[in-house]
N, C-alpha and C positions, 0 to 999 in steps of 0.2 A: 185362418191362414190367408186367404185371398186378401183380408183387410191388411194383413201385416205387409204382404207383397206391394200392395197399393201404396201403403203409408211410406214404405221404403223407397219406392219410385217416386212418390212427391218429395220427400226428403232429398234423394239423391239426384233427380234430375237438375234442380237449380245450382248444387253443387258443381255438377258435371258442366253445365253452362258458364259458371263462374271460373272454372278451370281452365278455360280457353283463355290465354293471355290476350290482352288487348294488343291491337296493331297501331302504331304511330307513325306518322310520317312528316318530313318537312318538304317545304317547297320554297324555292328561290323566285318568288313571284315578281320581284322587281326585274330580275334578268330576263324571265320569260317576257313580262310586259315591254320592256325594251325592245325585244326582236318582234313584235307583233307587228305586221305592216300596217295596221290601222293607227298605231302610234305615230308614225312618220306623216300619216295623212293629216292627223291632228295637229301635229307640229307645224306642217306646211299652212294650214289655216289660220293657226294663231300668228304665224309668221307674217301672213298676209295681212291680218287685221292690224298687228303690230306696225307695220310699216306705214298702213292709212294713217293711224293715229300720230305717229311719228312726222308724217309730212304735214298734217295738219297743225301740230304742235309748232312745228319749224315756221310755218306761216304766221303763226300768233307770236311767236318771239321775234320773227323778223318785224313785224308790225310795231311790236313793243320797242325794238331797237331803233327802228325810224322816229318813232314819236320822243324817245330819249335824245337822240340826236337833235331832233328840232327844238326841243327844250332847251338843252344846252346853248343852242345858237339864240334862242330868245333871250335866254339869261344875260348873254353877253351885249345883247343890244340894249343901250340906254335909253332908248326912246321906246321901248315896249311897255305896255300897260300892266299893271300888277294883277289885275283882274284875269289878263289873256294868260298870263304865267301860271295864276292859280288854276284856271281852268284847264290848261294843258298838263300840269301836274295831276290833277284829278283824273283825266284821261289816262295818263300812264298808270295810275294806282289801280284804276278800274280793268285795265287791261292786264295787269300783273295778277289781279284777283282771277280774273277770266282764265289766264293761263294755268295757275295754280288748280282751279277747278276743273279744268279740262283735262289736266294730267291725272288727277285724283279719280275722275269718272272713267278715264280710258283705262287706267289700270284695274278698276273694279271689273268694268266691262270685260277686260281681257281674262281677268280670273273666272268671272262667270262664265264665259264662253268655254274656256278650258275645263272647267268642271262638267259643264253640260256635254262637251265633246267627249270626254274621258269616261263617262258615266257607262254606255254601253260596251266599252271595250274592257273596263274593270268587271262588269257584270259577265261578260264572255270568259274572261280569265276564272272567275269565282265558279261558274257553271261546269269548267273544265276540271277544276280543282276538285269539286263535288262529285263529279261523274267518276272522276279516278279513285276517289276515295270510296264510293259506293261498289264500283266495279271491283275493286281489288281488296274490299273488305277492312278498310281502315276504320280505327274507332275517331282518331282525330288526326288532322293533319295542321302543322303549324307553320307560321312563316319562317323562312330561315333566319337564324340569328335571335330569335325571342326568348329562347330558353338559355338558361344559365350553364344547363349541362345537357348534352345529348349522348345517350349510350350507343352502343354500335347495333342495338334492337331496333332502333329508329331508322326508317327508310327514307332515303332521299327521292321523292317521286317528282322533282322537277323534269327528268327526261319523259316520264309518262304524261305528265301536263303538256309538254311540249309537242310530243305526239299526237295528244287528243286534239290539239290547236292546230295541227299540221304544219308545226314549225321544225326547221332542221335541229340536229343535235347541238348541243352547246359549242363543242368543238368545231363544227363546220360553220357557225354563225359567227364565231369571231374572226 
């Protein structure tokens, strides 16, 4: 008799656990991220770095424009030697390559800096989402807009994540 009761419990217990419906949520992570004060700091740092690169790029292009003007004047001068003209043309080509390489390097560096600065912010957001999921017993939390269909049983956990991060409610933030 005891064996039968134990067997019934062993069979019924997992079925009871399975009977609990999974809990799903969605979060508008992009909206939360946009309201995080750390993002504004990152944007300011990237803006400063970008301005520095733009200033240097402008100097290189100014020098290139000066060389081009000198070359045009040299081309008009009938007494100028061909070797000098070729050397000036070569200098302009080198400076053009330097300008293009600088622009590419600056772009790559700005992308690297942004990724490096964004990593802790994204991690903080993910930690808040995980904490809300754990505290409120969610099986899964999906990013807003990822699912082709969302039933009414799926809960928007964005307000809870905002609260966890200490951000104002969405209506107050806008």
